[in-house]
N, C-alpha and C positions, 0 to 999 in steps of 0.2 A: 665483456668480462673485465674485471679489474686488471690493471697492468702491474705485475709483480716487479718490485725493485729491491735492490740491496740498499739498506739505509744506514748500516753501521757494521763494523767488523772489529775483531780483536783476537789476539793470540797470546799464548804464554811464551816464555823463552823456550828455545828448541835445543835438544841435546840431552846430556845426562844430568839428572836432577834427583834430589832426595824427596821432592814433593810427590805425594800420591796423585793419581789421576784426577780426583775430584778437586784438589787444590790447584792443579794446572788449569782445569776448567774455570775455576773461580777467577784466576788471573786474566784469562781470555775474556770472560764475561765482564769483568770490571772495566777493561779497556773498551769493549764494545758499547757499554752503557755509561761511559764516563760523563757525558753531558746529556744523558737521556733520563726520562723518568725511571723509577724502579721497575725491573722486569715484571713484577707482579701487577703493575698498573697497565701494561700494554700487551704482554706476550700471551697468546691464546693457545699455543701448542708448541711442543718441543720434539725435535728429531735428533737423535744422537748417533753419529757414525762411530763405530767401534769394531775393530777387527776380531779381537779374541778376548774371551774372559780368562784365559789361562795366565795372563801376565799378572793380574792382581786377584785372581780367584773371585771375580765379581761379575755377575750378570745383572739384569735390571738396571742397566746404565741409564735408560731413559728416565725411569722413576727417580733414580739417585740424583742425577744432575738437575732434574726439575726441582727436586727438594733443595738442592744446593743453591739453586737460583732463587729460592724463596717462592716457588710456584706451587700451588696446591689445586687439585681438582681440575687440571687441564690434561688433555691428551698428551702422553709422553711415551715415545717409542725408541728403542734401539734399532738401528738399521744396520744390516750386515751385508757386506759384499766384498770381503777381504779389503784390499787397499782402495776399492772404489766406494767404501762405506760413507765417507764424507760427502762425496758428490751425490750419492743416493739420498742422503739426508737433505742436501740442498734441493734436489729435484722434488722430493716430497713437499718441502716447504713452499716451493714455487707453485706446485700444482694446487696446494691448499689455498693460496692467495688468489691464484688465477681463477679457480672455481668458485670463489666467493665464500668459501667455508670459514676462512679466518682473515683478519686484517693484518695481523702481525704474528709471525712464526719464527721461532729460534731454531736455526740449524747449527749444530755444533758437533765437534769430533774430538776424540781424546784417545791417546794410547800411552801406556806406561811400559814401554818395551824393555828398558834396561833392567827392570826388576827380575827378568827371566835369564839375563845373561845372553851371550851370543848363541850358545847351543840351544837354550830354551826358546829364543826368538826364532831361530832357524826351524825348530820343530813346530812351533806355532804357525809359522808361515807355510810349512809343508802341508798343513791341514787343508789348504786351498787346492791341493792337487787331487786328482781322481784316486781314491784309495785302492780300488781294485787294479788299476792300470799303472799308477805312478808311485804312490806313497810306499808301497811295499818294496820297491827297488832301492829305497834309500836316497832317491834323487832330491836335490835341494833347489831352492830358488835360483841361486847363481848358476848352477849347472844347467837348469832348464833354459835360462836366458842365454847361456853360453851356446846352447844348441842353435838358438835363433841367430846369435852372432856369427857362428861358424857358417851357417847357411847363407846369411846375408853377405859375408865377405866372399863366399864362393860364387854367388850369383851376380855380384856387382863389382865395380872397380874400387870399392872402399878397401882401406887398409887399417891395420891396428893403429897406425898413426892418426888416421882420420878420427877414429873413435876417441883417441887421446885428446885430439884438438877440441872435440865436443866437451870433454871434461874441463879442459883449460878455459874455454869460453864461459862455462857455467860457474866455475870458481871465480872468474873475473867479475861476473855479474853479482855473485854472492858477496864479494868483497865490498860492494857498495850497498849491501842490504843489512841494516842493523839487526834484523831478525834472524839472520842466517846462522845455522849451526857451525858452518865452516866459512867464515868471512875472510878467506885468504886466497891470494892468487897462487897458482902453481904453473909449472911449465911442462912441456911435452915430455921431457926426459923424466920428470918425476912420475908421470903416469906410466910410461913405458918400462921404467925400472922398478915400479912397485911390485909387491909380492903377487905372484900368480894366484888366482882364485879358481877359475875354470876357463881354460883357453877358449876364446881369445881374451877373456875378461881378466883384468888385474884389479888390485885393490882399489885404485883410483878410478876404475870404470864403474864402481858400485856405489849406490846411495848408502848412507850410514844407518845404523840402528840408532834410535833416539826416542826421547819422550817429548810430548807436546800436546797442546790443545788449541782449538780455534773456535770462534763463535761468529756467526753471521746472522744478522737480523734481516729477515725478508718481510716487507710490508707492501701495502698498496702505495702507489705514487702519491696519493692524497695524504696518507698518514705521514709519509716521509717529509712532505712539504710542511705539514702541521708541526712536525718535530724539528723543522729547520735543519734538516740533514742533507748533505750532498747525496745524491741518489744515482745509482747505475741500474739501468733497465735490464732485466733478464729477458732478452728478446727471443731466445730459443733454447730448447732443452731436448736432448735425445738420449736414448739408452739402447744397448744391444747386448745380448748374451750369445756366446759361442760355445762350442764344445769345451769342456774343462781340460781334457787331456791334450797336450801339445801335439802328440802324434796323430790326433784326429783332425788336424786343420793345417792349412798352408802356413808355414813358419814365417814367410816374408810378406804375405799379404794379410795385414791386420784388418780383416773384414769387419769385425765388430766395431772397431774404432772408426772405420770409414762410414759405416751406417749411422753410428751415433753422431758423428760430425755432420753428415749430410742431413740428418733429421733436424738437428739444431739449426743448420743453415736455412733449411726450407721454412722452418717455423719463423725464423727471423727475417726471411725475405732477402737473404744475401747469398753470396758464394764465397769461396775461399779467398778470392782476390780482395775482398773487403776487410779482411782481418789484419789488424795492425800488429797485435801481439798475441802470443799463444803460450799458455802454460800447459805443457804436456807431461806425461807420466814417464819421466826419464829415470826410472829406478836403476837402470843400467844404461850406459852410453848408447848402446845400439838401439834402445827404445826411442830415443829422440829421432834417430834417422828413420826408423820404421814409421813412427807416428807423423813425421813431417810429410811422408808420402800418403799415409792413410787419410790425413786431414785435407789433402788436395793442395798442399803448399808446394810440393815438389814432384816432378815426374818420377815414375818408378825407377829405382836404382840410383837415385841422386840425393836422397834424404840426408846422407852423411855429410853433405855440404852445408849443413845448417850453421856451422861455425864461421863460414865465409861471409864477407860483406855481400849484400844482395847483388851488387853489380858483377861479382866474380862467380856467382852460382851458374849452374847450367840453365840453358833456355827453358822456359816453362816454370821456373821458380817464381813465387810471389815475393813481395818485399817484406814479408812477416819477420818479426824478431821473436825468437823462441827463448823461453825460460828466462825472462829478464830478472826473475827473483833469484836465480841461481839453480832453480829446479830442485827436484828431489835429491839430485846428486850433491848439491852443496848447501842449499837452504835447509834441507832436512826432510825426513820422511817418517814422521810419527804416524803410522799407518792410517788409523781412523780419522785423523785430522787433515790428511794430505789434500783431499779434494777441496776442503774449505780454505786451506792455506793458498791454494790456487786462486780461489775466489777473492781472498783478501788481497793478493797481489794485483789482480785485475782491478779491483775497486780502487786501490791506492793509485795505480797507474792512470785510470780514467778520471779520477777526481783531482789529479794534480798533487797527490800526497806521496809520490814515490821518491822524492828527493833526488839524489845524485844518479839513481838508476833509471830515472824517468825516460820513457821512449817518447820522443817529440811528436806532438800532434796525434797521439794515440786516441782513437775514438771507439774501436771495436776490438774485443778480445774473444778468443776461443779457449775454453778449458777442456782438457781431455784427461780423465782420471780412470785408471784401469784397476781391475781386481783379478786375482789369480795370475797366471802367467800370460802376459800380453793381454789378449782381448777375451778372456773367459767372461768378463763383464766389463763394459766400457760405458761411461757416462760423459756426455758432452754438453756444454752450455755456451751460448753466445751472450756476452754482456756488451752493452753499448752505453754511451753517454746519453743523457736525456735529449740532447740536440741531434743525435745521429738519426738518419732516416730509418 
């Protein structure tokens, strides 16, 4: 079977913008194809990750963005999985190339969240909850994740200060990332003294609302070589769905993420020890702690130590560096594009294009992108350099 690789990436600016979603996509596409032939000359299919049509009152995003890319008469689909939509789009593209159906597939994601305002975005995100069990209570995404946070602090030695340290680490990473929505450093006091949102979470424990788009070109290794593009191999891909309602699953064992990661590891022929960097779905600081454990990087109850240098973490931790981009917390979280922004970061890290935030000698990356609350759906990908085993 053909070996799928990422051959190019691009993104729009992240944050609040007056541009509509289709124009944000155009910016991302232009970067991805800056030194490539016209998309119409090579792209054979398009998958678009998009969380909600409510922000711009627009469905048919697959067809719309294919048109905006100058593509006609190619398969074009919108992929939906709440915040995992971008990674699902990437997964579909990878499967198409691996199965020999296409040689070049465009996976892209876009969200124009700020058009709905904070209350509108909160309402749109709540549509990912079980309507019969959760939505009617008026519960919100921050309050759902606060339940996970409360339980995690109860079951482990983690403190609110540890969660704040995770935010500080990710802001420090974002300060070296020219793509970040919040490229600024903060201190622990800033986090702990920020406005309460839902205990134990405060404002600086939460990823921001923002607009953005990302584009990832998946091709065969042969096509990437013909295009003279740096390539990163998609060595493994996994996905898992869990119950939607938080009350119907274990709050501190993110089983869907564990299964998605293990599936990707098995397909890649590696284990967690081989991963140098990981972009995880830190929509809230407690998520990084939980996902570090689910991915096999940390023993149960110690994932909150992700901000510490590897030598200072508990026994059983790997040497992985988490969220070098700044994560959702500081790089930004334009929902449908998030999974592809993770892929973009890994591509830049593994091809030597990460600049000041580069993780030395990084060869293998894990991406974990979630939809719904925690692991209602999780998609994992393992990316490696062409030279990696």
